[in-house]
N, C-alpha and C positions, 0 to 999 in steps of 0.2 A: 731572179728567184732560183733557189737551189733545188734542183731536181733529184740529185743523188750526190753522196759524198758529204764533205764539210768544208766550210770556209771560215777563216779567222779574219775578223775585222780589227785592224790595228791602227794606232795613231802614234807617230813619232813625236817626241818632245825635243825642244831645241838643244837640250844637253846630250842628245843621242840615245836616251833610253826610249824604249817602246812599251806602250800600254796596249794590252789586248782588251778591246771594248766588248767583243762578243764572239762566240763561236756559233756559227749557223749550221743547222742541219736541214735535211730535206723539208721543203715547204716554206722555209724562211725566205724573206726578201731583204734586199739591201740596195742602196743607191737611191732610195726614195727621197732623200733630202735634196738631191739635185733636181728632182721633178718639181718639188714645191718651192725650193729656195733659189733655183737658178745657179747653184754652185756646180763647179765641175766635179769636185769630190771633196770630202772632208776627212777621209780615212783611206787606208789601203786594205784591199781584200786579197787574201792569199789562200789558195786551195791547200788543204792539209792532207789530202789524199786524192785519188782519182775522183774527179767531180764533174758533174754535168749541170749546166746552168741554162736558164732561159733569159734572154735579154730583150727588153722592150725599150725603144727609144723614148726619151722624155716627152716629146711632143705627142707621140702616139698614146702614151699613158695618160697625159692630160686630156686628150680627146675621149678616151675610154671613160675616165672619171666623170667628165661632164655628161656623157651620154648614159651612164649607168650609176646612179647614186648608191645602189647597194654595194657595188665594188668599192666606191669611195668610203663608205661606212666601214667595210671590212678592213680596208687599208688603214683607216684612222684607228680602228680597234687594235690592229697589230702594232701601230706606232705607240699607242697608249701603253700597251703591255711592255714594249721595249723601254719606254721612259720609266715605268714602274720598276723593272729589273735594274736599270741603271741607278735609280734612287736607292734601291736595296743594297746594291754594291757600294755606293757612296757611303751609306750608313755603316756597312760592314767595315769598310776601310777606315772609317773614322773611329769606330768604337771596338772592333774585334781585335784580338791578339793575332799575331802572324799565324800560329797554328790553327786558330779558328778560321781565318781567311783561307788558308790552304785546304783545310778539311772541307770548307764550304764550296770552294772552287771544284774540288775533286768530286764532291757529292753532286753538284750540278751536272758534271760529266757523266756520272753514274746514272742519274735520272734520265738524261738524254738517251743513253744507250738502252736503258730499260724501256723507254717509250718506243724504241725501235725493235724491241723483242728480246733483249738480253734478260737473263734470269734474275732471281733474287740474290744469288751469291755468285762469286767468281766472275764479276763483271769486268771485261777487258776495256780499258780506256787507252786508246792509242794516242798518247801525247807524251812529249818529253817533259822532264822536270822543269826545264826552262819555260815551256809553254804553260804549265800549271802555275808556275811562279808569276808569269805575266798576268794570267787570269786572276790570281790572288792579289796582285799589286804588291809583290815583294821581290826580294832578290832570289836568284836561283839557289844560292848557298843556303839561305834561310829555309826555303821550301825543301831542299834536299835533306837538311838535318831533320826536319819534322817528318818527312816521308820515310827516312831511315828508321826513326823511332816507331812509326806505324808498322813498318816491316818487322822490327824486333818483337812487336806485340802480336804479330800474326794477322793484322787487319788487312794488310796489302802485301803484294809481292811486286818488287821492282824489276824491270827488265829494260833493255835498250829501246827507248822510245815508246815504252808502254808501262802501264800500272794495272795490275789485276787487283781489284778490290774484292777480297774474300768475303768480308762482312760489312755491307753498306749500313746496316743498322748501328753497328759499333762505330763506324766512321762518323755517323751523325752525332754521336755523343761528344765528339771533339769540337763541334761547332759551338762557339760561345760568343 
């Protein structure tokens, strides 16, 4: 479980490309597939900033789940929400344009920062353009072109390893 900071969950494809499955913020859990399925791991977790985690061994977690059904139900609810988000991303990748996917990935980052206390404007997203492209399921070059057009329109400001979203409402209008 993420106590502070953020963790990127990624999976490598046989051709060398990497897909970001999720970016987890405080309160999020990962590694639960190993508890239920007996797998060692299905993806790679990488800290994106200074991060503190709580680790629970699989056997200990199974014991807790058997003894406290309420925890099991909460964990299942969290898993169901993750499946819903992955379904939404799959639909977006299937039917959205690249600009729509990039705007959507950036909007999700903005919403996560706002849930952590960021304001309604000038929201700082500490992520590289390559990381945003991975979240959107596109190339860094395609994402960079679209982000540059957003910067020209005054919606965002680009910096090294960060994007400041000046107008999240206007960003939302690019999601199609």
